[in-house]
All heavy atoms as TSV, in Angstrom:
chain	resi	resn	atom	element	x	y	z
A	1	MET	N	N	20.384	-17.211	2.197
A	1	MET	CA	C	19.738	-17.571	3.440
A	1	MET	C	C	19.346	-19.044	3.369
A	1	MET	O	O	18.756	-19.497	2.408
A	1	MET	CB	C	18.511	-16.699	3.661
A	1	MET	CG	C	17.689	-17.117	4.852
A	1	MET	SD	S	16.157	-16.198	5.001
A	1	MET	CE	C	16.652	-15.014	6.204
A	2	SER	N	N	19.692	-19.794	4.390
A	2	SER	CA	C	19.348	-21.201	4.429
A	2	SER	C	C	17.931	-21.381	4.960
A	2	SER	O	O	17.297	-20.439	5.415
A	2	SER	CB	C	20.343	-21.950	5.309
A	2	SER	OG	O	20.285	-21.446	6.623
A	3	SER	N	N	17.454	-22.606	4.891
A	3	SER	CA	C	16.118	-22.905	5.397
A	3	SER	C	C	16.072	-22.718	6.906
A	3	SER	O	O	17.069	-22.918	7.599
A	3	SER	CB	C	15.746	-24.344	5.060
A	3	SER	OG	O	15.678	-24.513	3.667
A	4	MET	N	N	14.910	-22.340	7.403
A	4	MET	CA	C	14.746	-22.186	8.849
A	4	MET	C	C	14.507	-23.546	9.485
A	4	MET	O	O	13.813	-24.391	8.931
A	4	MET	CB	C	13.566	-21.255	9.141
A	4	MET	CG	C	13.834	-19.835	8.738
A	4	MET	SD	S	12.560	-18.713	9.309
A	4	MET	CE	C	12.928	-18.675	11.050
A	5	ARG	N	N	15.100	-23.754	10.638
A	5	ARG	CA	C	14.900	-24.993	11.373
A	5	ARG	C	C	13.646	-24.873	12.236
A	5	ARG	O	O	13.204	-23.771	12.567
A	5	ARG	CB	C	16.117	-25.276	12.260
A	5	ARG	CG	C	17.382	-25.549	11.455
A	5	ARG	CD	C	18.600	-25.695	12.337
A	5	ARG	NE	N	18.840	-24.409	12.988
A	5	ARG	CZ	C	19.099	-24.269	14.288
A	5	ARG	NH1	N	19.168	-25.298	15.091
A	5	ARG	NH2	N	19.290	-23.078	14.811
A	6	LYS	N	N	13.091	-25.996	12.604
A	6	LYS	CA	C	11.877	-26.001	13.429
A	6	LYS	C	C	12.103	-25.262	14.752
A	6	LYS	O	O	11.217	-24.567	15.233
A	6	LYS	CB	C	11.406	-27.431	13.698
A	6	LYS	CG	C	10.770	-28.094	12.509
A	6	LYS	CD	C	10.233	-29.463	12.873
A	6	LYS	CE	C	9.564	-30.123	11.698
A	6	LYS	NZ	N	9.003	-31.433	12.056
A	7	GLU	N	N	13.296	-25.418	15.327
A	7	GLU	CA	C	13.583	-24.755	16.595
A	7	GLU	C	C	13.545	-23.232	16.439
A	7	GLU	O	O	13.094	-22.520	17.332
A	7	GLU	CB	C	14.959	-25.189	17.126
A	7	GLU	CG	C	15.056	-26.659	17.463
A	7	GLU	CD	C	15.291	-27.537	16.227
A	7	GLU	OE1	O	15.774	-27.043	15.195
A	7	GLU	OE2	O	14.965	-28.734	16.307
A	8	GLU	N	N	14.033	-22.724	15.298
A	8	GLU	CA	C	14.003	-21.282	15.042
A	8	GLU	C	C	12.566	-20.784	14.887
A	8	GLU	O	O	12.207	-19.731	15.418
A	8	GLU	CB	C	14.784	-20.948	13.770
A	8	GLU	CG	C	16.272	-21.203	13.879
A	8	GLU	CD	C	16.973	-21.070	12.549
A	8	GLU	OE1	O	16.526	-21.667	11.555
A	8	GLU	OE2	O	17.975	-20.337	12.509
A	9	ILE	N	N	11.769	-21.550	14.184
A	9	ILE	CA	C	10.367	-21.170	13.978
A	9	ILE	C	C	9.623	-21.170	15.303
A	9	ILE	O	O	8.867	-20.246	15.605
A	9	ILE	CB	C	9.697	-22.116	12.957
A	9	ILE	CG1	C	10.350	-21.931	11.585
A	9	ILE	CG2	C	8.186	-21.883	12.896
A	9	ILE	CD1	C	9.965	-22.969	10.575
A	10	ARG	N	N	9.873	-22.182	16.107
A	10	ARG	CA	C	9.230	-22.249	17.425
A	10	ARG	C	C	9.637	-21.053	18.286
A	10	ARG	O	O	8.820	-20.441	18.966
A	10	ARG	CB	C	9.584	-23.548	18.126
A	10	ARG	CG	C	8.759	-23.795	19.372
A	10	ARG	CD	C	9.198	-25.049	20.107
A	10	ARG	NE	N	9.346	-26.194	19.246
A	10	ARG	CZ	C	8.602	-27.282	19.307
A	10	ARG	NH1	N	7.656	-27.376	20.205
A	10	ARG	NH2	N	8.809	-28.292	18.502
A	11	ALA	N	N	10.928	-20.665	18.251
A	11	ALA	CA	C	11.416	-19.531	19.039
A	11	ALA	C	C	10.807	-18.213	18.561
A	11	ALA	O	O	10.433	-17.364	19.381
A	11	ALA	CB	C	12.941	-19.463	18.958
A	12	ILE	N	N	10.685	-18.032	17.257
A	12	ILE	CA	C	10.061	-16.816	16.730
A	12	ILE	C	C	8.593	-16.766	17.132
A	12	ILE	O	O	8.079	-15.715	17.520
A	12	ILE	CB	C	10.227	-16.742	15.199
A	12	ILE	CG1	C	11.704	-16.516	14.854
A	12	ILE	CG2	C	9.367	-15.635	14.605
A	12	ILE	CD1	C	12.018	-16.678	13.380
A	13	GLY	N	N	7.930	-17.903	17.049
A	13	GLY	CA	C	6.535	-17.964	17.485
A	13	GLY	C	C	6.403	-17.614	18.961
A	13	GLY	O	O	5.523	-16.846	19.352
A	14	LYS	N	N	7.294	-18.145	19.769
A	14	LYS	CA	C	7.264	-17.860	21.208
A	14	LYS	C	C	7.470	-16.371	21.473
A	14	LYS	O	O	6.796	-15.779	22.318
A	14	LYS	CB	C	8.330	-18.686	21.926
A	14	LYS	CG	C	8.302	-18.549	23.422
A	14	LYS	CD	C	9.326	-19.446	24.085
A	14	LYS	CE	C	9.279	-19.281	25.595
A	14	LYS	NZ	N	10.287	-20.116	26.261
A	15	ALA	N	N	8.391	-15.750	20.736
A	15	ALA	CA	C	8.648	-14.314	20.895
A	15	ALA	C	C	7.408	-13.490	20.529
A	15	ALA	O	O	7.207	-12.403	21.065
A	15	ALA	CB	C	9.829	-13.897	20.031
A	16	ALA	N	N	6.594	-14.025	19.626
A	16	ALA	CA	C	5.373	-13.335	19.207
A	16	ALA	C	C	4.176	-13.736	20.070
A	16	ALA	O	O	3.051	-13.331	19.809
A	16	ALA	CB	C	5.076	-13.636	17.743
A	17	GLY	N	N	4.422	-14.561	21.081
A	17	GLY	CA	C	3.341	-14.988	21.966
A	17	GLY	C	C	2.536	-16.155	21.439
A	17	GLY	O	O	1.411	-16.384	21.865
A	18	LEU	N	N	3.129	-16.900	20.489
A	18	LEU	CA	C	2.449	-18.057	19.913
A	18	LEU	C	C	3.140	-19.344	20.337
A	18	LEU	O	O	4.372	-19.409	20.373
A	18	LEU	CB	C	2.474	-17.987	18.378
A	18	LEU	CG	C	1.831	-16.769	17.738
A	18	LEU	CD1	C	2.122	-16.754	16.249
A	18	LEU	CD2	C	0.337	-16.773	17.992
A	19	ARG	N	N	2.356	-20.341	20.632
A	19	ARG	CA	C	2.904	-21.657	20.928
A	19	ARG	C	C	2.613	-22.535	19.719
A	19	ARG	O	O	1.451	-22.786	19.395
A	19	ARG	CB	C	2.259	-22.234	22.180
A	19	ARG	CG	C	2.826	-23.554	22.553
A	19	ARG	CD	C	2.249	-24.036	23.850
A	19	ARG	NE	N	2.615	-25.435	24.045
A	19	ARG	CZ	C	2.395	-26.080	25.148
A	19	ARG	NH1	N	1.808	-25.487	26.152
A	19	ARG	NH2	N	2.756	-27.344	25.241
A	20	ILE	N	N	3.666	-22.973	19.032
A	20	ILE	CA	C	3.508	-23.783	17.821
A	20	ILE	C	C	4.009	-25.190	18.133
A	20	ILE	O	O	5.201	-25.413	18.300
A	20	ILE	CB	C	4.286	-23.186	16.636
A	20	ILE	CG1	C	3.927	-21.718	16.433
A	20	ILE	CG2	C	4.001	-23.977	15.356
A	20	ILE	CD1	C	4.779	-20.995	15.414
A	21	ASP	N	N	3.085	-26.114	18.232
A	21	ASP	CA	C	3.417	-27.511	18.518
A	21	ASP	C	C	3.095	-28.372	17.305
A	21	ASP	O	O	2.455	-27.931	16.355
A	21	ASP	CB	C	2.615	-28.004	19.727
A	21	ASP	CG	C	3.015	-27.290	21.014
A	21	ASP	OD1	O	4.222	-27.072	21.215
A	21	ASP	OD2	O	2.117	-26.955	21.810
A	22	GLU	N	N	3.548	-29.613	17.351
A	22	GLU	CA	C	3.221	-30.572	16.290
A	22	GLU	C	C	1.723	-30.864	16.310
A	22	GLU	O	O	1.133	-30.837	17.367
A	22	GLU	CB	C	4.012	-31.871	16.478
A	22	GLU	CG	C	5.497	-31.720	16.283
A	22	GLU	CD	C	5.920	-31.357	14.862
A	22	GLU	OE1	O	5.083	-31.450	13.943
A	22	GLU	OE2	O	7.071	-30.976	14.687
A	23	PRO	N	N	1.075	-31.113	15.233
A	23	PRO	CA	C	1.596	-31.226	13.867
A	23	PRO	C	C	1.690	-29.882	13.138
A	23	PRO	O	O	2.190	-29.805	12.032
A	23	PRO	CB	C	0.591	-32.137	13.179
A	23	PRO	CG	C	-0.705	-31.806	13.839
A	23	PRO	CD	C	-0.335	-31.502	15.290
A	24	GLU	N	N	1.217	-28.800	13.780
A	24	GLU	CA	C	1.259	-27.492	13.126
A	24	GLU	C	C	2.681	-27.034	12.851
A	24	GLU	O	O	2.944	-26.377	11.846
A	24	GLU	CB	C	0.528	-26.433	13.961
A	24	GLU	CG	C	-0.974	-26.595	13.991
A	24	GLU	CD	C	-1.437	-27.641	15.006
A	24	GLU	OE1	O	-0.626	-28.057	15.882
A	24	GLU	OE2	O	-2.593	-28.059	14.911
A	25	LEU	N	N	3.623	-27.380	13.734
A	25	LEU	CA	C	5.011	-26.957	13.551
A	25	LEU	C	C	5.571	-27.503	12.244
A	25	LEU	O	O	6.242	-26.783	11.502
A	25	LEU	CB	C	5.877	-27.394	14.731
A	25	LEU	CG	C	7.345	-26.986	14.660
A	25	LEU	CD1	C	7.485	-25.465	14.568
A	25	LEU	CD2	C	8.094	-27.521	15.861
A	26	THR	N	N	5.292	-28.738	11.929
A	26	THR	CA	C	5.764	-29.319	10.667
A	26	THR	C	C	5.152	-28.595	9.482
A	26	THR	O	O	5.838	-28.296	8.502
A	26	THR	CB	C	5.429	-30.821	10.606
A	26	THR	OG1	O	6.158	-31.479	11.650
A	26	THR	CG2	C	5.805	-31.432	9.273
A	27	SER	N	N	3.878	-28.274	9.570
A	27	SER	CA	C	3.203	-27.562	8.488
A	27	SER	C	C	3.766	-26.152	8.310
A	27	SER	O	O	4.057	-25.716	7.192
A	27	SER	CB	C	1.701	-27.503	8.774
A	27	SER	OG	O	1.028	-26.800	7.765
A	28	VAL	N	N	3.945	-25.429	9.428
A	28	VAL	CA	C	4.504	-24.075	9.364
A	28	VAL	C	C	5.932	-24.142	8.821
A	28	VAL	O	O	6.321	-23.320	7.984
A	28	VAL	CB	C	4.469	-23.399	10.754
A	28	VAL	CG1	C	5.255	-22.104	10.755
A	28	VAL	CG2	C	3.030	-23.152	11.186
A	29	HIS	N	N	6.708	-25.110	9.264
A	29	HIS	CA	C	8.082	-25.291	8.806
A	29	HIS	C	C	8.126	-25.466	7.292
A	29	HIS	O	O	8.890	-24.784	6.589
A	29	HIS	CB	C	8.691	-26.502	9.518
A	29	HIS	CG	C	10.066	-26.860	9.083
A	29	HIS	ND1	N	10.322	-27.962	8.311
A	29	HIS	CD2	C	11.258	-26.260	9.304
A	29	HIS	CE1	C	11.615	-28.037	8.079
A	29	HIS	NE2	N	12.218	-27.010	8.676
A	30	HIS	N	N	7.309	-26.345	6.774
A	30	HIS	CA	C	7.269	-26.611	5.338
A	30	HIS	C	C	6.821	-25.368	4.560
A	30	HIS	O	O	7.473	-24.961	3.594
A	30	HIS	CB	C	6.326	-27.791	5.051
A	30	HIS	CG	C	6.130	-28.039	3.596
A	30	HIS	ND1	N	7.079	-28.644	2.812
A	30	HIS	CD2	C	5.105	-27.730	2.778
A	30	HIS	CE1	C	6.638	-28.708	1.569
A	30	HIS	NE2	N	5.444	-28.165	1.528
A	31	ASN	N	N	5.728	-24.753	4.991
A	31	ASN	CA	C	5.181	-23.600	4.265
A	31	ASN	C	C	6.107	-22.389	4.320
A	31	ASN	O	O	6.312	-21.710	3.305
A	31	ASN	CB	C	3.806	-23.232	4.808
A	31	ASN	CG	C	2.761	-24.271	4.481
A	31	ASN	OD1	O	2.832	-24.922	3.448
A	31	ASN	ND2	N	1.793	-24.434	5.362
A	32	LEU	N	N	6.662	-22.104	5.484
A	32	LEU	CA	C	7.544	-20.945	5.621
A	32	LEU	C	C	8.793	-21.110	4.759
A	32	LEU	O	O	9.202	-20.179	4.065
A	32	LEU	CB	C	7.927	-20.736	7.082
A	32	LEU	CG	C	8.822	-19.536	7.368
A	32	LEU	CD1	C	8.173	-18.238	6.897
A	32	LEU	CD2	C	9.131	-19.455	8.844
A	33	ASN	N	N	9.385	-22.293	4.765
A	33	ASN	CA	C	10.567	-22.515	3.944
A	33	ASN	C	C	10.249	-22.468	2.455
A	33	ASN	O	O	11.060	-21.990	1.666
A	33	ASN	CB	C	11.266	-23.817	4.329
A	33	ASN	CG	C	12.071	-23.649	5.603
A	33	ASN	OD1	O	12.743	-22.648	5.786
A	33	ASN	ND2	N	11.989	-24.619	6.486
A	34	ALA	N	N	9.063	-22.906	2.063
A	34	ALA	CA	C	8.657	-22.786	0.656
A	34	ALA	C	C	8.504	-21.323	0.260
A	34	ALA	O	O	8.932	-20.910	-0.824
A	34	ALA	CB	C	7.347	-23.542	0.421
A	35	ILE	N	N	7.921	-20.512	1.141
A	35	ILE	CA	C	7.775	-19.077	0.865
A	35	ILE	C	C	9.145	-18.412	0.761
A	35	ILE	O	O	9.405	-17.631	-0.162
A	35	ILE	CB	C	6.922	-18.398	1.954
A	35	ILE	CG1	C	5.472	-18.858	1.849
A	35	ILE	CG2	C	7.018	-16.878	1.860
A	35	ILE	CD1	C	4.612	-18.484	3.041
A	36	LEU	N	N	10.043	-18.724	1.691
A	36	LEU	CA	C	11.381	-18.133	1.662
A	36	LEU	C	C	12.137	-18.523	0.397
A	36	LEU	O	O	12.822	-17.693	-0.213
A	36	LEU	CB	C	12.169	-18.547	2.906
A	36	LEU	CG	C	11.676	-17.967	4.227
A	36	LEU	CD1	C	12.412	-18.598	5.397
A	36	LEU	CD2	C	11.824	-16.455	4.236
A	37	GLN	N	N	11.999	-19.772	-0.040
A	37	GLN	CA	C	12.671	-20.216	-1.264
A	37	GLN	C	C	12.093	-19.489	-2.477
A	37	GLN	O	O	12.834	-19.042	-3.349
A	37	GLN	CB	C	12.528	-21.733	-1.447
A	37	GLN	CG	C	13.222	-22.240	-2.695
A	37	GLN	CD	C	14.719	-21.955	-2.697
A	37	GLN	OE1	O	15.407	-22.237	-1.724
A	37	GLN	NE2	N	15.229	-21.384	-3.778
A	38	THR	N	N	10.794	-19.336	-2.519
A	38	THR	CA	C	10.162	-18.620	-3.633
A	38	THR	C	C	10.630	-17.174	-3.674
A	38	THR	O	O	10.912	-16.641	-4.749
A	38	THR	CB	C	8.626	-18.686	-3.505
A	38	THR	OG1	O	8.229	-20.059	-3.530
A	38	THR	CG2	C	7.951	-17.954	-4.645
A	39	MET	N	N	10.748	-16.549	-2.515
A	39	MET	CA	C	11.234	-15.174	-2.468
A	39	MET	C	C	12.678	-15.080	-2.957
A	39	MET	O	O	13.045	-14.125	-3.641
A	39	MET	CB	C	11.092	-14.615	-1.051
A	39	MET	CG	C	9.646	-14.402	-0.651
A	39	MET	SD	S	9.444	-13.904	1.068
A	39	MET	CE	C	10.280	-12.338	1.084
A	40	ARG	N	N	13.502	-16.078	-2.628
A	40	ARG	CA	C	14.890	-16.091	-3.111
A	40	ARG	C	C	14.938	-16.262	-4.625
A	40	ARG	O	O	15.822	-15.731	-5.292
A	40	ARG	CB	C	15.680	-17.217	-2.447
A	40	ARG	CG	C	16.127	-16.895	-1.048
A	40	ARG	CD	C	17.101	-17.939	-0.524
A	40	ARG	NE	N	16.487	-19.239	-0.320
A	40	ARG	CZ	C	15.914	-19.637	0.818
A	40	ARG	NH1	N	15.880	-18.833	1.853
A	40	ARG	NH2	N	15.393	-20.837	0.911
A	41	ASP	N	N	13.975	-17.001	-5.173
A	41	ASP	CA	C	13.950	-17.260	-6.614
A	41	ASP	C	C	13.515	-16.047	-7.433
A	41	ASP	O	O	13.775	-15.983	-8.624
A	41	ASP	CB	C	13.007	-18.427	-6.928
A	41	ASP	CG	C	13.537	-19.753	-6.413
A	41	ASP	OD1	O	14.745	-19.832	-6.098
A	41	ASP	OD2	O	12.736	-20.701	-6.324
A	42	ILE	N	N	12.850	-15.097	-6.795
A	42	ILE	CA	C	12.427	-13.885	-7.503
A	42	ILE	C	C	13.652	-12.981	-7.593
A	42	ILE	O	O	14.127	-12.449	-6.600
A	42	ILE	CB	C	11.279	-13.172	-6.761
A	42	ILE	CG1	C	10.056	-14.070	-6.704
A	42	ILE	CG2	C	10.957	-11.842	-7.442
A	42	ILE	CD1	C	8.943	-13.525	-5.836
A	43	ASP	N	N	14.151	-12.825	-8.794
A	43	ASP	CA	C	15.366	-12.038	-8.989
A	43	ASP	C	C	15.034	-10.823	-9.847
A	43	ASP	O	O	14.965	-10.914	-11.069
A	43	ASP	CB	C	16.439	-12.892	-9.652
A	43	ASP	CG	C	17.758	-12.163	-9.792
A	43	ASP	OD1	O	17.986	-11.189	-9.040
A	43	ASP	OD2	O	18.554	-12.560	-10.647
A	44	ILE	N	N	14.829	-9.698	-9.203
A	44	ILE	CA	C	14.541	-8.459	-9.913
A	44	ILE	C	C	15.801	-7.606	-9.847
A	44	ILE	O	O	16.224	-7.201	-8.754
A	44	ILE	CB	C	13.347	-7.716	-9.284
A	44	ILE	CG1	C	12.103	-8.610	-9.321
A	44	ILE	CG2	C	13.099	-6.393	-9.996
A	44	ILE	CD1	C	10.920	-8.053	-8.577
A	45	PRO	N	N	16.411	-7.335	-11.006
A	45	PRO	CA	C	17.650	-6.549	-11.003
A	45	PRO	C	C	17.461	-5.201	-10.305
A	45	PRO	O	O	16.460	-4.521	-10.471
A	45	PRO	CB	C	17.953	-6.351	-12.488
A	45	PRO	CG	C	17.217	-7.456	-13.175
A	45	PRO	CD	C	16.005	-7.730	-12.326
A	46	SER	N	N	18.402	-4.828	-9.494
A	46	SER	CA	C	18.454	-3.538	-8.789
A	46	SER	C	C	17.329	-3.334	-7.780
A	46	SER	O	O	17.102	-2.212	-7.337
A	46	SER	CB	C	18.449	-2.379	-9.791
A	46	SER	OG	O	19.499	-2.505	-10.708
A	47	LEU	N	N	16.611	-4.380	-7.406
A	47	LEU	CA	C	15.510	-4.219	-6.466
A	47	LEU	C	C	15.985	-3.658	-5.134
A	47	LEU	O	O	15.372	-2.760	-4.567
A	47	LEU	CB	C	14.780	-5.545	-6.237
A	47	LEU	CG	C	13.625	-5.505	-5.249
A	47	LEU	CD1	C	12.520	-4.600	-5.781
A	47	LEU	CD2	C	13.099	-6.884	-4.972
A	48	ASN	N	N	17.100	-4.146	-4.636
A	48	ASN	CA	C	17.585	-3.697	-3.336
A	48	ASN	C	C	18.166	-2.289	-3.358
A	48	ASN	O	O	18.413	-1.700	-2.315
A	48	ASN	CB	C	18.612	-4.676	-2.778
A	48	ASN	CG	C	17.976	-5.985	-2.386
A	48	ASN	OD1	O	16.829	-6.016	-1.954
A	48	ASN	ND2	N	18.706	-7.075	-2.555
A	49	SER	N	N	18.366	-1.730	-4.534
A	49	SER	CA	C	18.896	-0.372	-4.602
A	49	SER	C	C	17.781	0.674	-4.665
A	49	SER	O	O	18.052	1.868	-4.656
A	49	SER	CB	C	19.806	-0.213	-5.827
A	49	SER	OG	O	19.056	-0.350	-7.020
A	50	GLN	N	N	16.520	0.238	-4.712
A	50	GLN	CA	C	15.384	1.157	-4.768
A	50	GLN	C	C	14.921	1.511	-3.371
A	50	GLN	O	O	14.790	0.648	-2.508
A	50	GLN	CB	C	14.213	0.527	-5.545
A	50	GLN	CG	C	14.553	0.165	-6.963
A	50	GLN	CD	C	14.963	1.372	-7.782
A	50	GLN	OE1	O	14.323	2.404	-7.730
A	50	GLN	NE2	N	16.046	1.231	-8.519
A	51	GLU	N	N	14.668	2.782	-3.137
A	51	GLU	CA	C	14.178	3.252	-1.844
A	51	GLU	C	C	12.673	2.985	-1.760
A	51	GLU	O	O	11.927	3.329	-2.666
A	51	GLU	CB	C	14.455	4.760	-1.714
A	51	GLU	CG	C	14.265	5.302	-0.335
A	51	GLU	CD	C	15.292	4.793	0.661
A	51	GLU	OE1	O	16.422	4.496	0.252
A	51	GLU	OE2	O	14.937	4.693	1.846
A	52	PRO	N	N	12.197	2.348	-0.685
A	52	PRO	CA	C	10.761	2.081	-0.577
A	52	PRO	C	C	9.967	3.373	-0.392
A	52	PRO	O	O	10.457	4.342	0.178
A	52	PRO	CB	C	10.648	1.189	0.652
A	52	PRO	CG	C	11.892	1.429	1.423
A	52	PRO	CD	C	12.948	1.845	0.441
A	53	LEU	N	N	8.743	3.377	-0.901
A	53	LEU	CA	C	7.859	4.522	-0.755
A	53	LEU	C	C	6.781	4.214	0.270
A	53	LEU	O	O	6.271	3.100	0.317
A	53	LEU	CB	C	7.193	4.859	-2.097
A	53	LEU	CG	C	8.133	5.283	-3.218
A	53	LEU	CD1	C	7.367	5.427	-4.527
A	53	LEU	CD2	C	8.804	6.594	-2.860
A	54	PRO	N	N	6.406	5.200	1.078
A	54	PRO	CA	C	5.310	4.962	2.022
A	54	PRO	C	C	3.982	4.860	1.274
A	54	PRO	O	O	3.792	5.495	0.235
A	54	PRO	CB	C	5.333	6.201	2.913
A	54	PRO	CG	C	5.956	7.255	2.070
A	54	PRO	CD	C	6.940	6.549	1.169
A	55	ILE	N	N	3.096	4.062	1.789
A	55	ILE	CA	C	1.764	3.930	1.201
A	55	ILE	C	C	0.821	4.788	2.032
A	55	ILE	O	O	0.649	4.565	3.221
A	55	ILE	CB	C	1.304	2.461	1.185
A	55	ILE	CG1	C	2.257	1.642	0.316
A	55	ILE	CG2	C	-0.134	2.356	0.704
A	55	ILE	CD1	C	1.996	0.160	0.360
A	56	ILE	N	N	0.215	5.781	1.391
A	56	ILE	CA	C	-0.694	6.693	2.089
A	56	ILE	C	C	-2.084	6.472	1.514
A	56	ILE	O	O	-2.317	6.656	0.323
A	56	ILE	CB	C	-0.260	8.163	1.904
A	56	ILE	CG1	C	1.154	8.347	2.457
A	56	ILE	CG2	C	-1.262	9.091	2.574
A	56	ILE	CD1	C	1.763	9.690	2.167
A	57	THR	N	N	-2.999	6.063	2.369
A	57	THR	CA	C	-4.369	5.818	1.923
A	57	THR	C	C	-5.149	7.129	1.932
A	57	THR	O	O	-4.773	8.080	2.619
A	57	THR	CB	C	-5.067	4.795	2.837
A	57	THR	OG1	O	-5.166	5.357	4.141
A	57	THR	CG2	C	-4.297	3.482	2.890
A	58	PRO	N	N	-6.253	7.199	1.184
A	58	PRO	CA	C	-7.057	8.430	1.167
A	58	PRO	C	C	-7.487	8.867	2.563
A	58	PRO	O	O	-7.508	10.046	2.871
A	58	PRO	CB	C	-8.253	8.056	0.304
A	58	PRO	CG	C	-7.746	6.982	-0.583
A	58	PRO	CD	C	-6.753	6.224	0.256
A	59	LYS	N	N	-7.812	7.924	3.448
A	59	LYS	CA	C	-8.232	8.280	4.804
A	59	LYS	C	C	-7.103	8.974	5.552
A	59	LYS	O	O	-7.306	9.960	6.227
A	59	LYS	CB	C	-8.671	7.039	5.565
A	59	LYS	CG	C	-9.165	7.335	6.977
A	59	LYS	CD	C	-9.593	6.064	7.686
A	59	LYS	CE	C	-10.144	6.267	9.048
A	59	LYS	NZ	N	-9.631	7.293	9.863
A	60	GLU	N	N	-5.879	8.475	5.417
A	60	GLU	CA	C	-4.741	9.097	6.083
A	60	GLU	C	C	-4.493	10.505	5.563
A	60	GLU	O	O	-4.115	11.390	6.305
A	60	GLU	CB	C	-3.485	8.241	5.872
A	60	GLU	CG	C	-3.525	6.943	6.638
A	60	GLU	CD	C	-2.373	6.041	6.300
A	60	GLU	OE1	O	-1.933	6.020	5.142
A	60	GLU	OE2	O	-1.901	5.353	7.231
A	61	ARG	N	N	-4.721	10.730	4.275
A	61	ARG	CA	C	-4.547	12.062	3.712
A	61	ARG	C	C	-5.517	13.049	4.325
A	61	ARG	O	O	-5.177	14.165	4.622
A	61	ARG	CB	C	-4.758	12.008	2.197
A	61	ARG	CG	C	-3.528	12.477	1.444
A	61	ARG	CD	C	-3.717	12.460	-0.024
A	61	ARG	NE	N	-3.662	11.073	-0.464
A	61	ARG	CZ	C	-4.256	10.629	-1.538
A	61	ARG	NH1	N	-4.935	11.420	-2.309
A	61	ARG	NH2	N	-4.154	9.378	-1.892
A	62	ARG	N	N	-6.764	12.636	4.539
A	62	ARG	CA	C	-7.792	13.521	5.117
A	62	ARG	C	C	-7.484	13.822	6.577
A	62	ARG	O	O	-7.690	14.928	7.042
A	62	ARG	CB	C	-9.184	12.892	5.018
A	62	ARG	CG	C	-9.789	13.050	3.634
A	62	ARG	CD	C	-11.160	12.462	3.598
A	62	ARG	NE	N	-10.957	11.074	3.166
A	62	ARG	CZ	C	-11.602	10.030	3.600
A	62	ARG	NH1	N	-12.558	10.151	4.472
A	62	ARG	NH2	N	-11.339	8.828	3.164
A	63	ASP	N	N	-6.993	12.811	7.320
A	63	ASP	CA	C	-6.728	12.995	8.743
A	63	ASP	C	C	-5.484	13.827	9.002
A	63	ASP	O	O	-5.342	14.419	10.047
A	63	ASP	CB	C	-6.587	11.635	9.445
A	63	ASP	CG	C	-7.884	10.862	9.454
A	63	ASP	OD1	O	-8.940	11.481	9.218
A	63	ASP	OD2	O	-7.830	9.649	9.719
A	64	GLY	N	N	-4.567	13.793	8.057
A	64	GLY	CA	C	-3.288	14.458	8.261
A	64	GLY	C	C	-3.379	15.894	7.970
A	64	GLY	O	O	-3.078	16.859	8.474
């Protein structure tokens, strides 16, 4: 996955009902791309072959 462009970040923000203008757009652009790069750098063998488990809190257990 390549880095996200500012236009993509602005469009995603707009879809979520957020207006991201400068100088915040530059900050979000830098931080989001740093997070995405860090996530790409985490290489856990077979991670994508594991089925995720639901997280059930004690309150949900009582209500269910």
